[in-house]
N, C-alpha and C positions, 0 to 999 in steps of 0.2 A: 504494500500500500504506500502511496506517495504522500506528499505534503497535502494538507487540508483534508485528509481522509479520503482522497481520490485515488484513481489508478495512477501508477507510476509513469505511464506514458501520456498523462493529461497535459495539455498545453495551456498554461495559465497566461492570460492576456493582462488582467488587472487583478490586484489583490483586494482592493476596496473600491466599489463593490465587487465581489468575487465574479469573475468572468473567465470561463475556461471552456475548452473543447477537447474531445477525444482525438488522439492521433490517428492518422489514416490507417495504420496497421490494425487498429481496434475495429475499424469499420469495413474492413476488406472482406469479411465473411458474408454469407447469405443472410444469416441471422445476427442481429446486433446483441451483444452481451448486455445483461441487465445493468451492470456497473458502467457501461459506456453509453447508455440510453440518455437522451436529452430530457432534462427536467427544468421547467421554468419555475422560479420562486418569486411570487409577487406578494 
């Protein structure tokens, strides 16, 4: 597990407010893993 309790391959763009995305390797499979799935927090 990486920083912020996320995947180790997560690309962090901003720390405050938190803004990150999964690396391309995590999205290369036919099915997206639960821990790489997009979640919006409002």
